[in-house]
C-alpha positions in Angstrom: -16.1 36.4 -16.6 -12.9 38.0 -15.9 -12.5 36.2 -12.6 -13.4 33.0 -14.3 -10.7 33.6 -16.8 -8.2 34.3 -13.9 -9.2 31.1 -12.3 -8.6 29.0 -15.4 -5.4 30.7 -16.0 -4.2 30.3 -12.4 -5.5 26.5 -12.3 -3.6 25.7 -15.4 -0.3 27.2 -14.5 -0.5 25.8 -10.8 -0.9 22.4 -12.5 1.9 23.0 -15.0 4.3 24.1 -12.1 3.3 21.1 -10.1 4.3 18.8 -12.9 7.5 20.6 -13.5 8.2 20.1 -9.8 7.8 16.3 -10.2 10.0 16.3 -13.4 12.9 18.5 -11.6 13.1 16.3 -8.5 13.2 13.2 -10.8 16.0 14.7 -12.7 17.9 15.4 -9.6 17.5 11.8 -8.7 19.0 10.7 -11.8 16.0 10.3 -14.2 16.5 12.5 -17.2 13.2 11.2 -18.9 11.0 14.5 -18.2 13.9 16.8 -19.4 14.5 14.7 -22.5 10.9 14.9 -23.3 11.0 18.7 -23.2 8.5 18.8 -20.2 10.7 20.9 -17.8 9.1 24.1 -19.3 6.5 26.7 -18.5 5.3 26.5 -22.3 1.6 25.7 -21.9 1.4 23.6 -25.2 3.8 21.0 -24.0 1.5 20.2 -21.0 -2.1 20.3 -22.5 -4.1 17.3 -21.9 -7.3 17.3 -24.0 -9.5 15.8 -21.2 -8.0 17.4 -18.2 -7.0 20.8 -19.5 -9.9 21.4 -21.7 -12.8 19.1 -21.6 -13.2 18.6 -17.8 -12.9 22.3 -16.9 -15.3 23.2 -19.7 -17.8 20.8 -18.4 -17.5 21.8 -14.8 -17.9 25.5 -15.9 -21.2 24.7 -17.7 -22.5 22.5 -14.9 -21.8 25.1 -12.2 -23.1 28.1 -14.3 -19.5 29.6 -14.1 -19.5 29.5 -10.3 -17.2 26.5 -9.9 -15.4 24.9 -8.4 -13.5 24.3 -11.7 -10.8 21.7 -11.8 -8.7 19.8 -14.3 -5.3 18.5 -14.8 -2.2 18.7 -17.3 -0.5 16.0 -19.2 1.5 14.0 -16.5 5.3 14.4 -16.6 6.8 11.2 -17.7 8.9 9.6 -15.0 11.1 6.4 -15.1 11.6 5.3 -11.4 14.1 2.7 -12.4 16.4 5.5 -13.1 16.4 6.9 -9.5 19.5 6.7 -7.5 17.3 6.3 -4.5 15.2 3.3 -5.2 13.5 3.1 -1.9 12.2 6.5 -1.4 12.8 8.1 -5.0 9.1 7.8 -5.9 8.0 9.2 -2.7 10.3 12.3 -3.1 8.9 13.0 -6.7 5.4 12.4 -5.6 5.4 14.7 -2.8 7.4 17.4 -4.8 4.2 18.6 -6.6 1.8 19.2 -3.7 4.7 20.9 -1.6 5.3 23.1 -4.4 1.7 24.2 -4.7 1.6 24.6 -1.0 4.6 27.0 -1.2 3.1 29.0 -3.8 -0.1 29.3 -1.7 1.8 30.2 1.4 3.8 32.9 -0.5 0.7 34.6 -1.9 -1.3 34.3 1.3 1.4 35.9 3.3 1.7 38.8 0.7 -2.0 39.4 1.3 -1.5 39.4 5.1 1.6 41.6 5.0 0.6 44.2 2.3 -2.4 46.4 1.7 -3.1 45.5 -1.9 -5.4 47.0 -4.5 -8.7 45.1 -4.8 -7.8 43.4 -8.4 -4.4 42.4 -7.1 -5.9 41.0 -3.9 -8.5 38.9 -5.8 -5.8 37.7 -8.1 -3.5 36.7 -5.3 -6.3 35.0 -3.5 -7.1 33.0 -6.3 -3.6 31.8 -6.7 -3.6 30.9 -2.9 -6.7 29.2 -2.8 -6.3 27.0 -6.0 -2.7 26.0 -5.1 -3.9 24.8 -1.5 -6.7 23.1 -3.5 -4.5 21.5 -6.0 -2.0 20.3 -3.4 -4.6 18.7 -1.1 -6.4 17.1 -4.0 -3.2 15.4 -5.3 -2.5 14.2 -1.7 -5.8 12.1 -1.8 -4.6 8.5 -1.9 -6.3 7.5 -5.1 -4.5 6.3 -8.3 -3.1 8.2 -10.3 -2.8 11.0 -7.9 0.3 11.7 -5.9 -1.2 10.5 -2.8 -1.4 6.9 -4.0 2.3 6.9 -5.0 3.0 8.2 -1.6 0.9 5.5 0.2 2.2 2.6 -2.0 5.8 3.7 -1.0 5.1 3.4 2.7 2.7 0.5 2.8 4.1 -2.9 3.8 4.2 -5.6 1.0 1.4 -7.6 2.9 -0.9 -4.9 1.5 -0.1 -5.8 -2.2 -3.8 -7.0 -2.7 -5.1 -3.9 -1.4 -2.4 -1.9 -3.8 -3.6 -4.0 -6.9 -7.5 -3.3 -6.1 -6.9 0.5 -5.7 -4.9 0.6 -9.0 -7.5 -1.6 -10.7 -10.6 0.7 -9.6 -8.5 3.9 -9.2 -9.8 5.9 -12.1 -13.5 5.1 -11.5 -13.1 6.2 -7.9 -11.4 9.4 -8.7 -14.1 10.4 -11.2 -16.6 9.9 -8.3 -14.4 11.9 -6.0 -14.1 14.6 -8.6 -17.8 15.2 -8.9 -18.7 14.6 -5.2 -15.5 15.4 -3.2 -14.3 18.7 -4.6 -16.6 20.9 -2.2 -14.5 19.3 0.8 -11.3 20.0 -1.1 -12.1 23.8 -1.5 -13.5 24.1 2.1 -10.3 22.9 3.4 -8.1 25.2 1.1 -10.1 28.2 2.0 -9.6 27.3 5.7 -5.8 27.2 5.1 -6.1 30.3 3.1 -7.9 32.3 5.9 -5.2 31.0 8.4 -2.4 32.2 6.4 -3.8 35.5 4.9 -6.0 36.5 7.9 -8.9 37.2 5.3 -11.8 35.1 4.4 -11.9 33.9 0.7 -14.5 36.1 -1.0 -14.4 37.2 -4.6 
């Protein structure tokens, strides 16, 4: 139960930091929307989404009998791309900032595990931080709307793929729900592989 609580806390704050990264890069590009909305804060109450933060994690917790994987999301940070000084690549920069921030967090904690001999409770906590940040970063790079990967894809796709873009946006939520329930195992296997490569330790909790 204690490990499950750790996972939920780590997951939530990993998602919050991910969203803050989006808003911060948007602000640096000239869009004050997230800042004016009070979303560039670690205050969890500002980021709670009833479905993604509460309902989905609880459902996954029940369906997996507390063994996971447990996943969810926070309320997306509001962005107005028309305010960006860089209209061509602004959305790409904002979208990729979230996953890169999660990868950076995972890298830091993975290296701490590799470099230092940690007491077991701290080792477990750092392992959870690393694996779940890898997982959240990878998950968001999947090119399914409304995930960051779709914004990255749409930025680099030529205009001749506009019909494909429209279809993906239209059915994105349905595809995403299927992916959440059937593709998370692949996400976590990949994140555990990255964790092992960085930390030099298998992910065992």
